[in-house]
C-alpha positions in Angstrom: -0.2 0.0 -0.1 1.0 3.7 -0.4 2.9 5.1 2.0 1.2 6.4 5.7 3.3 9.5 6.5 7.1 11.1 5.2 7.7 9.7 9.0 7.5 6.0 8.2 6.6 4.9 4.8 6.1 1.4 3.4 9.0 1.4 1.3 11.0 2.1 4.8 9.1 -0.4 6.8 10.1 -3.2 4.1 13.4 -1.9 3.9 13.4 -2.3 8.8 12.1 -5.6 8.2 14.2 -7.3 5.3 11.8 -7.1 2.5 13.5 -4.6 0.2 12.3 -2.7 -2.4 12.4 -5.7 -5.2 9.7 -7.3 -3.6 7.4 -4.4 -4.3 7.7 -5.8 -8.2 4.3 -7.3 -8.8 0.8 -5.2 -8.1 -0.7 -8.0 -6.2 1.9 -9.5 -3.7 5.2 -9.2 -1.6 7.3 -11.8 -1.8 9.1 -12.9 1.8 12.6 -13.4 2.0 14.5 -15.0 4.9 15.3 -13.2 8.4 17.0 -14.2 11.4 14.6 -14.0 14.5 14.9 -12.5 17.0 12.2 -12.9 19.4 11.6 -9.0 20.5 8.6 -8.4 22.1 6.4 -6.1 20.0 2.7 -5.0 19.8 0.5 -4.5 16.5 -3.1 -3.5 15.7 -6.1 -5.4 14.8 -8.5 -3.5 13.0 -11.8 -4.2 11.1 -14.3 -2.8 9.5 -13.7 1.0 9.0 -16.5 0.3 5.8 -17.0 4.0 5.9 -20.7 4.3 4.7 -22.5 1.2 6.9 -23.1 3.0 9.9 -23.2 6.4 8.5 -20.9 8.2 6.4 -19.9 11.1 8.3 -20.1 8.7 11.4 -17.6 5.8 10.2 -15.2 8.7 8.9 -15.1 9.9 12.9 -14.8 6.9 14.0 -11.5 5.8 11.7 -10.2 9.5 12.8 -10.7 8.7 16.3 -8.6 5.3 15.9 -5.7 6.7 14.5 -5.4 9.0 17.1 -5.7 6.4 19.6 -3.3 4.3 17.6 -0.6 6.9 17.6 -0.7 7.5 21.3 0.0 3.5 21.9 2.6 3.5 18.9 2.3 -0.6 17.9 4.6 -1.6 15.1 1.8 -1.7 12.6 -1.8 -1.8 12.0 -3.8 -4.4 10.3 -7.2 -3.7 8.7 -9.4 -6.8 8.0 -11.1 -5.5 5.3 -14.4 -3.9 4.3 -12.1 -0.8 4.1 -15.4 0.7 2.4 -19.2 0.3 2.5 -19.3 1.1 -1.6 -16.1 1.2 -3.7 -15.7 4.7 -5.5 -12.6 6.4 -5.7 -13.7 9.6 -3.4 -14.3 6.6 -0.4 -11.1 5.3 -0.8 -9.7 8.7 -0.9 -11.1 9.5 2.2 -10.0 6.2 3.6 -6.1 7.1 2.0 -6.2 9.9 3.7 -7.8 8.9 7.6 -4.9 6.1 7.1 -2.3 8.6 6.1 -2.5 10.4 9.8 -0.9 6.9 11.1 2.2 7.9 12.3 2.9 3.9 12.1 3.1 1.3 8.6 -1.1 0.3 8.4 -2.0 -2.4 5.6 -5.2 -2.9 4.4 -6.7 -5.9 2.8 -10.1 -6.0 0.9 -13.9 -7.6 2.2 -16.4 -8.6 0.1 -17.9 -4.9 0.3 -14.5 -4.1 -1.4 -14.5 -6.7 -4.1 -18.3 -7.2 -4.2 -19.9 -10.8 -3.3 -18.8 -11.9 -6.9 -15.5 -10.7 -7.5 -14.7 -9.5 -11.2 -11.4 -9.0 -12.4 -12.3 -5.1 -13.0 -13.1 -4.8 -9.0 -10.0 -6.7 -7.7 -7.9 -4.4 -10.4 -9.6 -1.3 -8.7 -8.9 -2.1 -5.4 -5.3 -2.9 -6.1 -5.0 0.6 -7.6 -6.9 2.6 -5.3 -6.0 1.0 -2.1 -2.6 -1.3 -2.7 -1.8 -5.1 -3.1 -4.6 -7.4 -2.0 -2.1 -9.9 -0.4 1.4 -9.5 0.8 3.7 -11.2 3.5 6.1 -9.3 5.8 7.7 -10.4 8.5 8.9 -8.7 11.8 10.9 -9.8 15.1 10.9 -13.6 14.0 7.1 -13.3 13.1 5.9 -13.9 9.8 2.5 -11.8 8.9 0.8 -14.0 5.8 -2.4 -11.2 4.3 -4.6 -12.9 1.7 -7.8 -12.1 -0.2 -9.8 -14.4 1.8 -12.7 -13.0 -1.0 -11.1 -14.9 -3.8 -11.6 -18.2 -1.4 -15.2 -17.7 -0.6 -16.2 -16.8 -4.4 -13.3 -18.3 -6.8 -12.2 -15.8 -9.3 -10.4 -18.3 -12.0 -6.9 -17.7 -12.5 -6.6 -15.2 -9.3 -7.7 -17.4 -6.9 -5.0 -19.8 -7.9 -2.6 -18.0 -7.7 -3.1 -17.1 -4.3 -3.6 -20.5 -3.3 0.3 -21.5 -4.7 1.7 -18.3 -3.1 0.5 -19.0 0.5 1.5 -22.7 0.5 5.0 -21.7 -0.5 5.0 -18.3 2.2 3.4 -20.7 4.8 6.8 -23.5 3.8 9.2 -20.9 3.9 8.3 -18.9 6.8 7.5 -22.8 8.9 11.2 -23.5 7.6 12.6 -20.7 9.2 10.7 -21.1 12.1 9.2 -18.4 11.7 5.7 -17.3 14.0 3.0 -17.5 11.5 -0.1 -14.9 11.3 -2.6 -15.1 8.8 -4.9 -12.2 8.3 -7.8 -12.0 6.0 -11.5 -11.0 6.0 -13.9 -13.9 6.3 -13.5 -16.2 9.5 -12.9 -19.7 8.3 -15.7 -20.9 10.3 -18.4 -19.4 13.1 -19.5 -21.8 15.4 -18.2 -25.3 14.4 -15.2 -26.7 11.8 -17.7 -28.9 10.0 -20.6 -26.5 9.3 -22.5 -25.8 6.6 -21.5 -22.4 4.6 -23.5 -19.4 4.9 -23.1 -16.0 4.4 -20.1 -14.9 7.2 -18.0 -18.4 6.5 -15.8 -20.4 4.2 -17.4 -23.0 2.0 -16.8 -26.3 3.8 -13.9 -27.5 1.3 -12.2 -25.1 1.0 -11.9 -24.7 5.0 -11.2 -27.6 5.8 -8.2 -27.7 2.8 -7.3 -24.4 4.8 -7.3 -25.8 8.3 -5.4 -28.6 7.3 -2.5 -26.3 5.8 -2.7 -24.3 9.0 -2.3 -26.5 11.2 0.2 -28.6 9.6 2.7 -25.5 9.2 1.9 -24.5 12.4 -0.1 -21.2 12.0 -0.2 -19.2 15.5 -3.5 -17.3 14.8 -6.0 -16.6 12.0 -6.9 -13.0 12.4 -10.1 -11.5 10.3 -13.4 -8.9 10.5 -16.9 -9.4 8.6 -19.2 -10.5 11.4 -19.5 -7.6 13.1 -19.3 -9.1 16.5 -16.1 -10.4 18.4 -16.0 -13.8 17.4 -13.4 -15.9 19.5 -12.4 -19.6 18.2 -9.3 -22.5 18.4 -9.0 -25.1 16.2 -5.7 -27.4 16.7 -4.0 -24.8 18.8 -4.7 -22.0 16.6 -6.5 -18.6 17.6 -9.0 -17.6 15.2 -10.1 -14.2 16.2 -12.6 -11.8 14.1 -12.9 -8.8 15.9 -15.3 -5.5 17.1 -15.4 -3.3 13.7 -14.9 0.6 14.4 -17.9 1.3 12.3 -21.1 -0.9 13.8 -21.1 -4.1 15.7 -24.3 -6.8 15.3 -23.4 -7.9 18.9 -24.3 -4.6 21.4 -20.1 -4.6 21.8 -18.4 -0.7 21.6 -16.8 0.2 18.5 -12.6 -0.1 18.5 -10.0 -2.6 18.1 -7.6 -5.0 18.8 -4.1 -4.6 20.3 -1.9 -7.7 20.5 0.8 -8.2 22.1 3.6 -10.8 21.1 6.5 -11.8 23.0 9.5 -14.4 22.7 7.6 -17.1 24.7 3.9 -17.8 25.3 0.4 -17.8 23.4 0.2 -14.0 21.1 -2.5 -12.0 22.9 -4.8 -9.4 22.6 -7.0 -6.7 24.4 -9.9 -5.2 22.7 -9.4 -0.9 22.7 -12.8 1.0 22.6 -12.9 4.2 20.9 -13.3 7.2 22.7 -15.5 10.1 22.4 -15.7 11.2 18.8 -18.3 14.0 17.2 -21.5 12.1 16.4 -21.1 8.6 18.2 -23.9 7.5 20.6 -22.2 5.5 23.2 -25.8 3.9 23.8 -25.6 -0.2 22.8 -27.6 -0.7 19.5 -30.0 -3.1 19.9 -28.9 -7.0 19.7 -29.4 -8.6 15.8 -29.9 -11.4 15.0 -27.1 -12.5 12.8 -27.8 -11.8 9.3 -26.7 -10.3 5.9 -25.4 -7.2 6.6 -27.0 -3.9 4.3 -25.7 -3.2 1.5 -26.1 0.2 1.5 -25.8 3.1 4.2 -28.4 2.9 6.4 -30.4 6.2 6.9 
C-alpha cells in the first residue's frame, strides 16, 4: 500500500523488516525473503470494518479518525486492517480512507473484504482495489514473525486464475516461513467458521471444502493465529492450537459491543494475546449500545 506518512513510509518499513525494494515488483503480492528470528516483543493493531458508509458515512469517518488518534498514542509496530475498508467502493470513499490512514505515524496495511470487491468479485473490481488501495495479498517479516495477508474473498467466491495463484503463493510463503521457524499469523477478512469446523456454509463463513483444506494447511504449518473481520461481532475460536479472532469493527457492531480495535501483544515465549481498545468520544457517536441483532446478511447500503 501507499506510504502512510513521510515519517514512516511503506518502503522504509519493508526495508527495516527485511523485505527490500525488489519485493514490490508485482502489483498483487509481496514476496518473503529470509529473516533471522530475534524474538523481540512487540505490539500490533487488528482493525476491522472501518467500512466507510455502513454505520453512517460521517460517523464512520469520525470513528476511523478517532482510531488513528488512539493508535498513534499507543505506537504499535503496525496496523492490519482486516477488510471492508469502505461500504460501497468508489474513488471518493477510498480517497477518504487513504487520507485518514495517512494520519497514522506507524505503517498500516489493508486488505479487501466483500464490500470492497463485491459478493462476486470480478477482475475489474480487483484491479480497482489494487489501483486505489494497493496489493490484495502480501507477506512481511517482523521480529521473528511472519504476517501473511490474504484476499479471502477469493476463497469465498473463487475468481479463475486469481484464486489459484493465491493458493500457490500462500503454500510457498507458509512453507518458507515455517522452515525458518518464524511464527505465522494469517490475516484475511472472512472467518473460517463461526461455531464449528464442520458447519454448513452461510454468508459469514467459507465453503466447507475450502475451509477444511485451509484448516489442515494452517495446522500443518503451525500457524499461531488467523485474524479477520466481516462478522461485526467478536468471534473467538480455536482449532488445533490456532487462535481464530474476528474482531469488533470501528463502524457498527451487531452484538452490542462498543466500536474499537484489538491490540495484540507478541512476546518471545507464550501465546500471542490481545485486548480490546474501545474508541473514545468522537463527533456524532452514540455510546449507547444498539439493539442486538440476529446474525444475518449485512445491509448493502449505508443505513438511513
